[in-house]
VOZALO-613611 format. One record per atom (N, C-alpha, C, CB): x, y, z. Coordinates in pm, whole numbers, padded with zeros to 5 digits, always signed. Glycine has a CB too. Example, Ala and Ser with C-alpha at 12.3 -4.5 7.8 and 13.67 -1.06 7.14 Angstrom:
// VOZALO-613611
+01319-00569+00780 +01230-00450+00780 +01320-00330+00780 +01131-00447+00905 +01285-00225+00708 +01367-00106+00714 +01290+00003+00787 +01408-00060+00572 
This chain:
// VOZALO-613611
+02837+02352+03673 +02731+02318+03545 +02826+02171+03523 +02726+02463+03374 +02967+02211+03466 +03006+02052+03482 +03007+01948+03505 +03038+02024+03502 +02983+01948+03650 +02975+01827+03725 +02815+01736+03696 +02997+01878+03891 +02755+01814+03683 +02549+01794+03670 +02579+01769+03522 +02401+01975+03708 +02606+01855+03432 +02656+01741+03299 +02700+01613+03263 +02737+01769+03252 +02814+01556+03360 +02862+01444+03372 +02746+01388+03493 +03026+01453+03404 +02740+01427+03564 +02617+01371+03641 +02509+01280+03546 +02535+01505+03705 +02472+01361+03458 +02310+01367+03402 +02361+01240+03343 +02234+01512+03283 +02486+01246+03214 +02524+01197+03126 +02567+01001+03180 +02637+01308+03078 +02623+01047+03242 +02632+00840+03384 +02503+00842+03361 +02682+00827+03633 +02420+00908+03416 +02259+00851+03477 +02173+00807+03391 +02170+00952+03545 +02185+00880+03264 +02120+00789+03130 +02181+00685+03095 +02114+00854+03000 +02342+00667+03065 +02381+00592+03061 +02345+00450+03116 +02449+00638+03078 +02377+00465+03299 +02254+00417+03403 +02135+00278+03352 +02149+00575+03423 +02045+00383+03378 +01910+00412+03286 +01917+00256+03181 +01930+00599+03168 +01974+00342+03051 +02008+00275+02913 +02029+00077+02941 +02188+00366+02851 +02149+00061+03028 +02207-00032+03051 +02089-00091+03127 +02338-00011+03107 +02017-00061+03203 +01956-00137+03282 +01799-00195+03187 +01939-00045+03427 +01781-00086+03079 +01685-00104+03019 +01699-00242+02920 +01660+00021+02958 +01855-00224+02894 +01829-00318+02791 +01869-00467+02889 +01936-00283+02635 +01932-00536+03024 +01902-00604+03099 +01783-00674+03104 +01921-00555+03173 +01694-00541+03105 +01567-00530+03093 +01468-00660+02992 +01564-00386+03039 +01488-00578+02895 +01398-00567+02804 +01493-00628+02634 +01338-00388+02818 +01602-00679+02651 +01679-00683+02484 +01719-00608+02431 +01629-00711+02383 +01816-00619+02313 +01900-00582+02264 +01839-00495+02176 +01975-00669+02227 +01752-00533+02102 +01638-00468+02004 +01598-00347+02097 +01490-00581+01964 +01502-00339+02198 +01459-00279+02245 +01569-00165+02363 +01365-00366+02276 +01637-00166+02349 +01728-00142+02427 +01818+00012+02274 +01821-00334+02484 +01850-00062+02184 +01880+00080+02038 +01778+00154+02078 +01855+00042+01836 +01640+00089+02054 +01528+00193+02017 +01514+00289+02140 +01377+00117+01984 +01565+00290+02231 +01570+00347+02382 +01666+00455+02361 +01623+00236+02509 +01783+00403+02336 +01925+00462+02292 +01916+00594+02222 +02000+00363+02192 +01858+00513+02073 +01740+00619+02003 +01693+00720+02001 +01658+00608+02006 +01563+00728+02090 +01555+00828+02130 +01587+00930+02201 +01515+00818+02137 +01637+00880+02337 +01751+00936+02439 +01820+01009+02389 +01837+00855+02499 +01892+00980+02319 +02042+01003+02301 +02059+01067+02151 +02131+00853+02317 +01980+00968+02044 +02034+00970+01896 +02153+00933+01861 +02032+01082+01844 +02110+00888+01698 +02164+00872+01629 +02291+00944+01507 +02086+00838+01621 +02372+00952+01517 +02441+01036+01411 +02431+00992+01261 +02586+01041+01444 +02350+01042+01176 +02401+01005+01056 +02534+01050+01003 +02315+01036+00975 +02577+00988+00950 +02723+01063+00885 +02799+01004+00787 +02831+01083+00985 +02808+01072+00634 +02839+00939+00573 +02758+00796+00493 +02891+00896+00670 +02621+00771+00490 +02531+00664+00515 +02608+00587+00363 +02333+00713+00524 +02626+00497+00348 +02612+00380+00261 +02548+00443+00111 +02503+00259+00342 +02609+00443+00015 +02505+00460-00084 +02399+00331-00118 +02580+00499-00210 +02303+00462-00133 +02230+00357-00195 +02108+00320-00039 +02364+00207-00255 +02157+00311+00063 +02034+00269+00173 +01936+00400+00172 +02100+00238+00354 +01857+00340+00304 +01748+00459+00315 +01814+00563+00426 +01580+00396+00374 +01923+00579+00529 +01977+00669+00524 +02070+00810+00452 +01991+00624+00564 +02134+00680+00342 +02192+00760+00233 +02091+00829+00137 +02280+00670+00152 +01973+00798+00120 +01817+00919+00057 +01815+01031+00092 +01663+00895+00101 +01761+01037+00232 +01734+01133+00307 +01864+01249+00347 +01677+01061+00419 +01975+01186+00343 +02065+01183+00329 +02091+01343+00217 +02087+01038+00297 +02102+01284+00066 +02092+01339-00020 +01979+01453-00063 +02104+01254-00074 +01877+01389+00014 +01797+01461-00026 +01778+01617+00062 +01688+01373-00032 +01818+01589+00206 +01837+01736+00248 +02013+01797+00184 +01824+01736+00451 +02113+01732+00150 +02183+01838+00070 +02131+01863-00035 +02305+01816+00039 +02079+01774-00096 +01973+01860-00224 +01946+01979-00213 +01832+01818-00243 +01849+01963-00123 +01757+02116-00088 +01883+02295-00008 +01601+02038+00096 +01959+02263+00026 +02128+02321+00047 +02125+02313-00049 +02257+02264+00119 +02145+02295-00183 +02205+02337-00262 +02164+02494-00327 +02205+02234-00337 +02225+02570-00379 +02216+02717-00410 +02130+02760-00528 +02350+02769-00436 +02166+02617-00598 +02107+02633-00715 +01949+02565-00759 +02209+02587-00796 +01885+02637-00786 +01760+02655-00778 +01713+02492-00864 +01717+02817-00850 +01767+02478-00992 +01750+02429-01127 +01803+02239-01060 +01882+02538-01275 +01929+02289-01038 +02003+02190-01015 +01933+02052-00855 +02158+02287-00988 +01921+02163-00808 +01848+02112-00695 +01746+02059-00650 +01840+02158-00649 +01628+02073-00769 +01533+02022-00781 +01530+01903-00901 +01453+02123-00788 +01615+01854-00947 +01661+01765-01070 +01746+01678-00968 +01756+01850-01214 +01798+01702-00843 +01919+01630-00782 +01767+01587-00659 +02107+01755-00719 +01716+01653-00627 +01612+01580-00510 +01480+01500-00552 +01552+01697-00415 +01409+01524-00723 +01298+01466-00774 +01344+01299-00806 +01250+01558-00909 +01531+01289-00830 +01572+01124-00850 +01529+01092-00734 +01733+01071-00874 +01530+01116-00593 +01539+01052-00518 +01374+01007-00391 +01662+01119-00479 +01314+01070-00571 +01130+01036-00545 +01109+00847-00568 +01004+01146-00716 +01009+00838-00504 +00951+00658-00537 +00892+00703-00662 +00810+00561-00411 +00904+00600-00722 +00809+00638-00856 +00671+00682-00891 +00804+00548-00920 +00614+00646-00753 +00506+00682-00730 +00405+00855-00712 +00520+00611-00639 +00604+00844-00678 +00552+01048-00613 +00632+01089-00771 +00684+01160-00384 +00645+01009-00882 +00655+01067-00983 +00603+01073-01114 +00730+01059-00986 +00473+01103-01085 +00343+01139-01129 +00372+01297-01181 +00224+01121-00999 +00268+01320-01258 +00300+01452-01319 +00275+01573-01177 +00179+01478-01472 +00110+01512-01205 +00030+01587-01048 +00123+01539-00920 -00166+01512-01010 +00186+01437-00938 +00241+01408-00754 +00369+01553-00779 +00354+01168-00705 +00441+01469-00908 +00576+01638-00894 +00540+01758-00900 +00686+01668-01013 +00399+01814-00928 +00376+01949-00913 +00303+01968-00777 +00298+02004-01032 +00298+01859-00691 +00248+01943-00518 +00375+01873-00457 +00052+01884-00410 +00458+01807-00496 +00609+01801-00444 +00658+01976-00421 +00722+01709-00581 +00672+02003-00560 +00704+02079-00606 +00615+02256-00546 +00697+02013-00737 +00556+02258-00541 +00444+02360-00459 +00462+02358-00313 +00283+02317-00483 +00437+02249-00224 +00426+02202-00125 +00589+02229-00047 +00369+02061-00153 +00630+02048-00063 +00723+01964+00013 +00817+02102+00009 +00785+01797-00063 +00898+02036-00121 +00977+02085-00148 +01078+02205-00131 +00944+02072-00200 +00995+02336-00102 +00995+02462-00076 +01014+02466+00081 +00871+02529-00133 +00946+02409+00129 +00906+02380+00318 +01069+02283+00304 +00686+02242+00382 +01122+02216+00247 +01245+02114+00283 +01321+02212+00232 +01265+01951+00216 +01317+02302+00155 +01462+02366+00106 +01471+02516+00175 +01471+02383-00083 +01403+02539+00293 +01400+02640+00366 +01435+02559+00490 +01273+02725+00359 +01370+02424+00547 +01409+02397+00658 +01529+02310+00676 +01313+02356+00712 +01550+02291+00553 +01741+02142+00527 +01836+02195+00682 +01925+02217+00286 +01892+02339+00695 +01938+02332+00756 +01959+02342+00922 +01962+02360+00697 +01791+02305+00966 +01733+02270+01102 +01754+02129+01113 +01581+02306+01122 +01870+02018+01061 +01842+01914+00997 +01976+01917+01011 +01761+01900+00872 +02074+01916+00893 +02206+01923+00948 +02288+02003+00996 +02260+01893+00895 +02407+01946+01053 +02498+02051+01104 +02592+02101+01064 +02539+02034+01184 +02704+02158+01098 +02813+02234+01029 +02877+02117+00919 +02938+02297+01152 +02854+02008+01000 +02912+01885+00838 +02882+01794+00793 +03014+01819+00823 +02692+01882+00767 +02615+01796+00713 +02564+01633+00743 +02667+01805+00619 +02556+01653+00860 +02505+01517+00979 +02405+01561+01036 +02605+01469+01109 +02333+01464+01030 +02156+01413+01083 +02151+01348+01197 +02073+01304+00986 +02041+01402+01225 +02032+01284+01374 +01855+01214+01400 +02080+01406+01561 +01894+01071+01426 +01776+01002+01394 +01728+00980+01535 +01795+00870+01304 +01609+01028+01563 +01589+00980+01677 +01425+00863+01743 +01608+01118+01737 +01382+00824+01586 +01353+00757+01557 +01328+00669+01455 +01324+00780+01590 +01220+00524+01449 +01242+00468+01320 +01117+00344+01344 +01422+00413+01291 +01014+00395+01298 +00949+00261+01234 +00985+00185+01106 +00821+00288+01210 +00959+00063+01132 +00944-00045+01030 +00750-00013+00970 +00983-00234+01128 +00807-00030+00826 +00642-00063+00775 +00614-00163+00738 +00586-00001+00675 +00459-00224+00721 +00483-00384+00641 +00485-00395+00527 +00394-00484+00658 +00497-00269+00456 +00452-00237+00297 +00583-00146+00250 +00281-00134+00280 +00692-00226+00298 +00854-00236+00256 +00918-00018+00244 +00858-00355+00029 +00859+00004+00360 +00911+00091+00379 +00938+00142+00547 +00846+00159+00297 +01035+00238+00569 +01052+00253+00660 +01034+00401+00726 +01144+00197+00659 +00979+00461+00815 +00990+00624+00895 +01054+00651+00959 +00913+00677+00966 +01135+00755+00914 +01207+00775+00973 +01177+00935+01091 +01307+00759+00873 +01237+00899+01205 +01227+01044+01263 +01340+01138+01299 +01160+01036+01379 +01361+01278+01213 +01474+01374+01219 +01475+01435+01360 +01462+01488+01107 +01555+01451+01394 +01577+01573+01509 +01604+01710+01456 +01704+01543+01606 +01496+01796+01460 +01460+01911+01447 +01566+02028+01525 +01322+01905+01494 +01630+02112+01534 +01711+02180+01628 +01568+02302+01709 +01868+02269+01524 +01483+02308+01657 +01406+02380+01695 +01266+02404+01740 +01425+02418+01645 +01236+02218+01710 +01123+02146+01769 +01148+02085+01829 +01050+02090+01719 +01058+02021+01957 +01106+01914+02045 +01059+01768+01943 +01021+01927+02220 +00947+01745+01907 +00931+01594+01815 +01016+01648+01724 +00767+01534+01741 +01028+01502+01670 +01126+01500+01591 +01048+01485+01450 +01229+01389+01632 +01090+01483+01320 +00970+01495+01176 +01013+01395+01170 +00962+01596+01031 +00849+01338+01050 +00922+01174+01003 +00934+01267+00864 +00798+00975+00999 +01008+01110+00764 +01065+01088+00646 +01039+00975+00628 +01187+01113+00630 +00950+00903+00571 +00943+00794+00500 +00974+00759+00331 +00830+00770+00531 +01079+00647+00407 +01127+00594+00231 +01040+00427+00247 +01377+00569+00196 +01074+00442+00147 +00992+00253+00072 +01063+00198-00053 +00794+00266-00008 +01126+00138-00012 +01196+00039-00188 +01084+00095-00257 +01198-00190-00209 +01164+00121-00387 +01089+00108-00520 +01108+00003-00602 +01110+00208-00598 +00992-00094-00584 +01038-00182-00678 +01023-00176-00859 +00978-00293-00628 +00958-00015-00934 +00992+00000-01058 +01160+00091-01090 +00857+00075-01115 +01209+00072-00964 +01367+00129-00979 +01461+00073-00928 +01395+00246-00934 +01454-00119-00962 +01564-00176-00893 +01581-00177-00759 +01662-00129-00932 +01424-00210-00708 +01416-00150-00565 +01507-00126-00464 +01347-00210-00506 +01566+00048-00502 +01633+00119-00437 +01527+00202-00349 +01724+00188-00523 +01569+00246-00193 +01514+00312-00120 +01478+00445-00152 +01572+00304-00034 +01347+00475-00192 +01347+00628-00241 +01229+00683-00141 +01306+00651-00428 +01213+00813-00173 +01100+00877-00104 +00956+00876-00148 +01129+01001-00094 +00896+00926+00019 +00781+00845-00080 +00623+00975+00021 +00773+00571-00029 +00688+00993+00171 +00592+01088+00223 +00760+01141+00286 +00427+01028+00342 +00738+01319+00365 +00861+01394+00350 +00813+01488+00446 +00907+01451+00201 +00787+01529+00551 +00806+01696+00589 +00847+01751+00639 +00758+01757+00618 +00956+01672+00611 +01132+01791+00645 +01118+01948+00626 +01285+01757+00504 
């Protein structure tokens, strides 16, 4: 069985290398991300990946009030209206609290499987979920009302 895993790893590496020669670096990176994933470990503060990481860490916090306080600060200013916050508290946030463990490993790392740059200053990230085949989307956007920091606008974690 160990030989088979090594063979599969080699075959994937060769396929990725061939794809890089044919299509160029950007497509190569996207293909590698989809096949192998990119593990996010201790992202730089205020990067888009950091915001998602902080949201997942907040969701793991056992103190409900403290966790919500941490999370809502990571929301885009357009998501911080009274009605939007009520929606997050009732739907998105409880789901994220229940499922954070499906995205974070024992070292609080998560795996990105894909991303899509949006035209309006946003990035849709797709995170690996240990219980589903399809990665889960989480969208972060530059928040011009908040010093152009990355903040969460939509998230299905």
